[in-house]
N, C-alpha and C positions, 0 to 999 in steps of 0.2 A: 893238624888242627891249630897249633900255635902259629904256624906259618900263615894260615888264612886270617886269623885274628890280627896279626901284624900288618898284613896287606890292607885289611879293612880299615884299621886305625890310620894307616898312612894315607889312604885315599881320602878319609874324612878330613884329616889335617890339611891336605892339599886343596880340597874343595873349600874349606873355611878360609884358607889363605888367599885363594883366588877371589873369593867374595870381598875380603878385606881390601885387597889391592885395587879392586874396581870401584870401591866406595867413593862417591863424589863429595866434594866439599859443600857443606850446607851453610846457608846464610841468606841474607837479603840481596837480591839481584837487581833491585830497582835503584838506579843512580839518583833518583829524586828523593829517596827515603832517607830518614835521619840515620838509620843503622846500615846503610849500604856497605856491602863487603865486596871489593873488586875481585877477590879470589873465589867467591862463592860460585858454585856450578848448579846447585839445586836450591830453589827458592823455599825458605822455611819461615817466611814471615817478615814483613817490613813495618816500620813505625813511621807514621805520617803526622804525628802531633807537631804543632809548630809551623804548619804550612800557612803561608800568607798570600792573599791575592795580589798580583802584580800587574801593572799597566805600563805601556809605553805611550808617550804623547809625542806625536810626530808633527812638528811645526815646519811649514813649508814656505820658502821665501824665494823671491827674485831680489838679490841684493838685500836691502833692508826692508823691502815691502813684502807683506804676506801675500801669497798667491791667491788670486780670486779669478775664477773662470770668467772669460770674456774680457779680461783686462789687457790693454796694450802695453808691452814692455819694449824698451830699447835693448835689443840683443845683438851685441857686436855691431852696433851702428845701424841695425835694421829694425824698423818699427814692426813689432810682431804681436799678434793677438793670440793668446793661449786659451783655447776652448776646453781642452781635456788634458789632464796631467795626472796619471795614476799608475800604480805599480803594485806587484805582489811582493809580500814579505813572508818567508817561511824558514824552516830549519833554525829556529831561534834557540840560542844558548845563553845562559848567564854563567860567567866564570867567577868562582869564589876566590877568597884570599889565598887558598891553598892550590889554586890552579885547576880545580875540578870543574868540568863543564857540565852544567845542569840544564837539561833540555826542557823546552816548552813542548809538551807532548801533543803532536797532531795539530798544531796551530798554523793556520794559513790566514793571512790578512790581505785585504785589498785596500791599499792606502790611497786616499784622495784628499784634496785640499778642504773639502767640506766637513771633514771629520778629523779631529786631532787625537781623540782618546781611544785606545784599543787594549782590551784585556788579553793577557798572554798566559794566564793560568796561575796556579798556586806553587810557591817555591818555599823551601826551608828557610827559616830565619838565619841571618848571618850577614857577613860583610862580603860584598861582591865588587869586583874591580873592572869588569868588562862585559859588554854585550856583543854577541855575534849573531848575524842573520844573513840569509840569502835574499838577494833581489832576484826573484824567479821561483821556480817550483821544481822539486826533485823529479827525476825522469819517470818513475813509475806513476806518480800522480799526474804528471804532465800529459801522459798519453792515456789517461782515464776518460771516462764519459761524464761530462758536466751534467747531463740529464739525471744522473743518479743522486745529485745533491738537491736539497730543498731550496725553494725560492728564498733568496736572502742570504744563502750561504756564499761566502766569497768564491768558492769553487763551482758554484752553479751558474746558470745562464745570467749574463749581465747585459745591461744597456747603459752605455755603449758596449759593444761586443768585446770580450777579452779572450776569445778562443778562436783559433783558425780551423780546427778539425783534428781528428785523431793523429794524423801523421806529424804535424808540426806542434800540436798541443796549444797551450795557453800563450797569450801575449803577456810577457812578463812586465813590460813597461810600455805605456802608450801615451804619446803626446800628439795632439792634433791642434791645428790652428791656421792662421792666415799670416802671410809675410808680405811686406812691401817689396815687390819684385821690380817695380818701375821707378823706385826712388822718389816718389812724390810725397813721402811722409805719411802715407796711409796704407794699412794692410789691404791687400787686393783680394777681392772675392768675385769670381771663382778662380782667377788665374794664380793667385798666391796661396791657395789652399794646400796644406801639406800634412803629411802623416809620418810619424816616426814610431814604428811598432817593433819592439825588440823581443825576441823569443828564440825558441829551439833549445835543446839541451845544452848546446855549446855555450850559450850566453847567460848562464847562471853566474851571478857575481856575489862573492862572499865578502861581507863587510865586517870589520872588527873596530869597535869603538871603546877606548879606555874611558870608563865612567864609574868612579867609586860610588856605590850606593849601599846603605845598610837597610836590610829588609827585617822588619820587626813589627809587632803589633802597634807600636807607638810611632812608627815612621810613616812617611808619605808613600813609600813603595811604588814610586813612579820613575821610569827612565825617560828623561826629557831629551828628545833627539831633534836634530835640525836637518832639513833637506834643502840644499841650495841648488835650485833649478838652473840658475845662470851657469853653474859649473858643468851641468850636462851639455850645454851648448858651447863649451870652450872650443875654439878653432873651427866652429861651424859657420859657414856663410849661408844664412837662411835665404838670401836673395837668389842664390844660384844652385844650391844643393841641399835640399831640405826634406826629401822623402825617402824612406826605406821601410821595407817589410822584412828586414833581416837578411833574406837571401837574395833579394833583387838589387841591392846596392851595398855590397860588402865593404867598400872603403868607408862609407858613411856609418854603417853599422859598427864596424870595428872602432871607429873614432869615438862615437858616443858611448859605446860599451866601455871603453877605457876610461871615459870620463865618469861613469857611474861610481867607480871606486872612491872618487874624491868628493862625491855629493853629500856625504853623511858625516855628521859630527855631533858632539854633545851640545845641547842648548846652552850650557853654562861653561 
């Protein structure tokens, strides 16, 4: 009888011990919360007081001139009219003074010269040193269905079109215009019409910009950024090689894709 009691007690202790050893660390698992615990495995509540709405202002230039659709610019000695210049921004992170990367959850922006102000969500108060974002769209979203999004959503149907179809996905960056191909000083239509459409999963470009910003109820809470479109055309001869849809002219695609990384900077 004593033997049976001893075995039962031992089994109970082993069972309790196994439960204790499997117990997961509880805490806040949301990196955007004020009480985020990087070691937490089970979410037991997060605090969001002190969250502040944040914007980015994207100012777009050719040299010192602000971009205006339909304007003619001298690009590497070629008179070029830019009719469309727009791109997707996603995967946005703000980096705080401790190096913690705080994401803008589920934000996708379609940036174009006609609009400068874009909301990117609410962030905890504090000092931030850097903004990071992708020019392009993550693979899972890239191969989704634009018809599932409401009209007006950046990922929905657009005019001009920003989507090739399920296989290739979205056009991450689109520039259309007219170039002076016969050197008479005037952009040629239709002979000089060109399209530069950059996309596919391979051509997502991650941008990092050092930009100290304090987010608080009494601050501006805006990241002022600059896009230099003339940098996109570095080493491009628009009179002789000016059209790509990513896979049909890989040398030009790779050239302008490399230029994307140098297009963006702080406005100040």
